[in-house]
C-alpha positions in Angstrom: 0.0 0.0 0.0 1.1 3.6 -0.6 -0.5 6.7 0.8 -0.5 10.1 -0.9 -0.2 13.0 1.5 -1.8 16.2 0.1 -1.2 19.5 1.8 -2.6 22.7 0.3 -4.4 25.9 0.6 -7.6 26.9 -1.2 -7.3 30.3 -2.9 -9.8 32.7 -1.4 -12.8 33.0 -3.7 -12.1 29.6 -5.4 -13.9 27.5 -2.8 -16.7 26.5 -5.2 -14.2 25.5 -7.9 -12.4 23.2 -5.5 -15.7 21.8 -4.2 -16.6 20.9 -7.8 -13.2 19.2 -8.2 -13.9 17.1 -5.0 -17.3 16.1 -6.4 -15.9 15.0 -9.7 -12.7 13.3 -8.4 -14.5 11.0 -5.9 -15.9 8.6 -8.6 -12.5 8.5 -10.3 -10.8 7.6 -7.0 -13.5 4.9 -6.5 -12.8 3.5 -10.0 -9.1 3.4 -9.1 -9.8 1.5 -5.9 -8.3 4.4 -3.9 -9.5 5.1 -0.4 -9.7 8.4 1.3 -8.2 7.8 4.7 -8.6 11.3 5.9 -9.5 14.7 4.4 -9.8 17.8 6.5 -8.5 21.0 8.0 -5.1 21.4 9.6 -5.9 22.5 13.2 -2.5 22.6 14.9 1.1 22.1 13.8 3.0 20.4 16.6 6.5 20.8 15.0 7.8 22.3 11.8 6.7 24.9 9.4 3.6 23.4 7.7 1.3 26.3 6.8 -1.2 24.6 4.6 -4.8 24.8 5.8 -6.0 21.5 4.2 -4.7 17.9 4.4 -5.7 14.7 2.7 -4.5 11.1 2.9 -5.4 8.9 0.0 -4.5 5.2 0.0 -3.7 3.2 -3.2 -2.9 -0.5 -3.5 0.3 0.4 -5.2 2.3 2.9 -7.1 0.9 1.6 -10.4 -2.6 2.6 -9.3 -1.4 6.1 -8.6 0.3 6.2 -12.0 -3.0 5.0 -13.6 -4.8 7.9 -11.9 -2.2 10.4 -13.2 -2.7 9.3 -16.8 -6.5 8.9 -16.6 -8.2 11.1 -19.2 -11.1 11.8 -17.0 -8.8 12.9 -14.1 -6.7 15.0 -16.5 -9.9 16.8 -17.6 -10.7 17.9 -14.0 -7.1 18.4 -12.8 -7.3 22.1 -13.9 -10.0 22.7 -11.3 -7.7 21.6 -8.5 -4.7 23.5 -10.0 -6.8 26.7 -10.5 -8.3 26.6 -7.0 -5.3 25.7 -4.8 -1.9 27.1 -3.9 1.0 26.0 -1.7 0.4 22.4 -2.8 2.6 19.6 -1.5 2.0 16.1 -2.8 4.0 13.3 -1.2 3.8 9.6 -1.9 4.6 7.3 1.0 5.3 3.6 0.9 4.7 2.0 4.2 7.0 -0.3 6.1 5.1 -3.5 7.3 6.1 -2.7 10.9 8.3 -0.4 13.0 10.8 -3.3 13.2 11.1 -3.3 9.4 11.8 0.5 9.5 14.5 -0.1 12.1 16.0 -2.8 10.0 15.9 -0.5 6.9 17.6 2.3 8.8 20.3 0.1 10.4 21.1 -2.1 7.4 20.8 0.3 4.5 18.5 0.4 1.6 
């Protein structure tokens, strides 16, 4: 499983545009077997300099599923809505370790 972390701000006055993107993207995510793990507002930054107001975590079975989304014609049609309505966008793909012990092993024994 991989998880995509989305951090972003909605440009003032573009809320309706971004809401339309969300309405249109959900069926595409469903078709890609992606799961929205969390989508919401950033309420408090405990450490660091994260300034984005919104956060989303989307799970995919694998990197190939995310690639399929990125090349999907229907997604590419609506991507402009997201790009027009948001700023300060950070999109990070995370591949999970099966356990913390696996993360320790990775760190101690190299890649």
